[in-house]
N, C-alpha and C positions, 0 to 999 in steps of 0.2 A: 504494500500500500504506500502511496505517496502522500505525505502530509505537508501542509503549509500552516504557519502560525502567525497570527496577527495579534500583537499585544504590546502596549506601551511600556511594559515592565520587562526589562532585559532578563532579570532573574527568572521570571515565569517562562519566558521563551527558552532559556537554557535548561530549566528543570524539565519542561515538556519534551524537549529534544532528547535529553538523557533518558527519560522514561521510555520513550518510543524506541530509541535505538538499543538500549540495554535489554529490552524485552523482545527484540527482533520483530516488533510489530510492523516495521516498515522503515521508510527513509524520509527525513525532513528535507524537502527539496527547496525550501525557501522560507523566509520570514520577513515581517515588516512590523514597525512600531506604531503604525497607524493605517487605517483604511485608505486614507488619501494617497499613500505611497504605492498603491497598486496601480501601475500604469497599464495602458492598453496593450503594450507589447508583451506583457506577461500572459502566457497561455494557461488560464485556469482549468482548461480541459485536462491538463496533465495531473491535476490534484484530485485525489480520491477523498481525502478527509481534510476539512479546514477547521482549525481551532481559531476562534476569534473572540476577543474581549468585547464586552458590551459597551463600557464607557472608555472612550479615548479622546484626546485633546481636540483634534481637528475634524475627524469623521468617525462617528461611533459605529458600533457593530451592526446595528439594525440598518442604518443608512447604507453601510458598505454592502450588506447582504442584498438589499434592494437593487443596488447598482450592478452587482455581478450576477444576479439571478438569471437574466436572459441567456448568459453564456456558460454558467457553471452548473455541471451535472453531478457534482460530488455531494458528500454529506457534510453537514455543518454541526460542530459542537461549540456551544457558546460558554464563555467563562465570565464570571462577574462576582464582585463582592455584594452586589445589590440583590436583595431577595424580595423585591416588590412583585406581588402577584400580577399586577397589570403589565409590568415590563416583561416579565417572564412569558405571560400569555401572548404579548405582541411578538416576542421572539419566536415562539412556536408557530404563530400564525404566518410568519414570514419564512417558515421552512426549516428551522433547525431540528436536529434529531434529539439532542440532549442538552441539558443546561447544568453545568457544574459550578457550584458556588465556591469561591475562594475563601480561605487558602486551600489550594488544591491538595488532594490526597492521592498518593501514588496508586493505591489499590483501586480507588474509585475511577481514576483515569484509565487504568488498564481494563477494568470491567466495562467501561463505556466504549473504549476502542474495540474490544472484542465483540460487543453487541452490534456496533455499527459495521464492523467488518463482516459479521455474519449476515447482516441485512444486505450489504453490497453483493455478497456471494449468492444470497438467495435470489436477488433480482436478476443477477447474471444467469443463474440456473433456469429461471423462468424463460428468458429469451433463448437460451440454448435448447431447451426442450421444445420451444415453439418451432425452431428450425428443423428439429428432427421428428416432428409430429408423425409424418407418414411412416417412418421406420418403426416408431414405438407402437403405433396402432396396426402395423402390418398391412397398411393400405398401399395399393399400387398408385402410380402417379395419376392415372386417369380418375380414380376415385377421389383422390385428394383435390384435384383441380376442379371437380364438379361439386365439392362440398362448400357451402357458403362460408365466408370468412368468419362470421359470427359463431357458427358451429365448430369450426376449426379451433378458434380461440377458447371456446368453452371446454372442448375436450383437452386442449393443451393445458389449461389451468387445472382441470380435474386430474389429469395424469401427474402433473407436478405435485399436487396436494396429496395424492395417493403415495407418491414417493416420499414426501415429507413425513407422512404418517406411518411409513414402513410397510405398506401393504400393496405396493404396485404389482407385485407378483402373485398376490392372493387371487383365488378364483372369484371371490366376491367383488373384486375391483371393477370388473366389467359390469356387474349388476349395479354398482354405485354410479358408474358413469351413465348407465341407461336411466337410472333414477333421476340424476341431475338433468338429463335431456327432457324427461317427462315433466319434471317440476318447472323447467324453463318454459315449456309450452303451456303448462297449467297457469303460470303466473301472468301470461299475456291476457288471460280472461278473468282472472281472479286476483284479489289482494290478499296476501298472506297475513296482513294485519287483521283481516276479517275472518279468514279461514285458511288453515293449513291442512291439506288432505290427510285423512287417516292412513295409517300404515297399510291396512288391508287394501285400501283403494290404490295406493301407490304401487304395491307389489302386483296387484291384479292388472292394472293398466300396463305396467311394464311387461308382464308376461303375455298379455294379449297382443301387444305390439310385436313382441319377439316371435310369437307363434302364428300371428296373422289369423287367417280363417281355417288353418289346418288343425288347430288344437280342438279336441273334444273337451267337454267340461271336466272330465276326469283327468285328462292330460294337462289341462290348464291348472287344476288344483295341485297336481303333482309338481308342476314347474314353479308355482307360487311358493310351495313349501320348500323346494330345493333352493330357490333364490333367497328366501328368508334365512335359511341355514348358512348359505355361503356368506351372506352379508354379516350375520352375527359372528361367524368365525373370523371374518376380516376385522370386525370391530374389536374383538378380544385380542387379536394379534396386534392391533394398533395400541391397545392399552398396555400390553407387555412391552412393546417397542418404546413408547414414551416413558413408561416407568423405568425402564433400563437406562434411558438417557438421563432422567432426573436423578437416578441413583449415582450415576457417574459424575454428572455436573448439574447440580440443582439450579444454577444460574444460566444454563444453556438457553439461548434465544428460542430454539426450537421447542424445548420443554415449556418455557414460559408462554410461548405464543399459542401452543396447541393443547397442552394437557388440560388446563382449566376451561378451555372453550368446549372441548369435545366430551369431557368426562367430569363427574362430580369429584370434588377434591378428596373426599373420604375414600372413594373407590381407587383413585390413583395412589393415595398414601398407603392403603392396605396392600395394593399390589407391589409397591416399592418395598414395603416391610417384608413381604413374602420372598421377593427376590433377594433381599439382603440376607435373610436367614436361610435361604435355600429350601424353604418349605412350600408345600402346595395345599390348597384348600379348595372347596367346591367353587366352580366358576362363578365369579361375582356377577350380580345382576347389573347390566348397563342399560342406560336409556337409549334404545335404538332410534327412537323418533328424534331425540335431541341430537344424536350423532348425525343422522341424515339431514336434519334441518341445518345444522352448523356446516356440514360438508357442502351443502348447496350454496349457502350464503358466502362461505369462504371461497368457493370456486368462482362465484360471480365477482367477488372482490378482486381475485387474482386475474380474472379475465379482463377487467378494466385496466390493469397494469400492462397488458400485452400491447 
């Protein structure tokens, strides 16, 4: 990662540089004591993460951010002794990722750098998966070319999320993608604020679409039951995956971002305790409807980022 530091305190710039380089987090490719020292010849596109002070003599941090925003695609971490909620809110509204209050703490800085780095890598992965969509879905070029861009992006986002949840290779992953496709069609005619379809309806509609007119009622029932089982197995596998990550690194961005969204806190904690002790217990009850609902909305959020 390439870093740039803007702070009128030389000691802060030196301290941050040492923290970044000693931890092998990346390289500090430049620094400035004020936002006004950033000239047009400097290519901000080379910078992945920008540290910037809020209050500086000539051009403060927020003003600087506004000026570089059109050409800067990196992430911004703001530093300040000011703890005004209004100023912090304004900083976030202008696109910063994190706000660190001075005096800076080495471990807080490293934690923030790690989280921002993971976010950058996550966004890069989304775009990489987008470019390899046809390969991942085993589609030939003619199929891919005839698929609407909206649907391509929806599947891309869904596949990426399945990978993040550790279930991309599970049999239930295809069922979840089909469910997302159905819910996207459903949402065009209904508002989820008023109504979210029951699980029985979701699985039936997806099975009907899969079988077309060839399924008898008994065959349809059998497919619905099989699909439910595949999805539940995938969900439990995801629980194990996230619990394992949390056990290894509780502050992991992936664990923080997904565990509490997809599962109840007590369920994740219990699974982490089991993994830690190496014990097993009856399969915990998980809220399948919550998982599917969150999976859909997270997929839609990622779709918008593509």
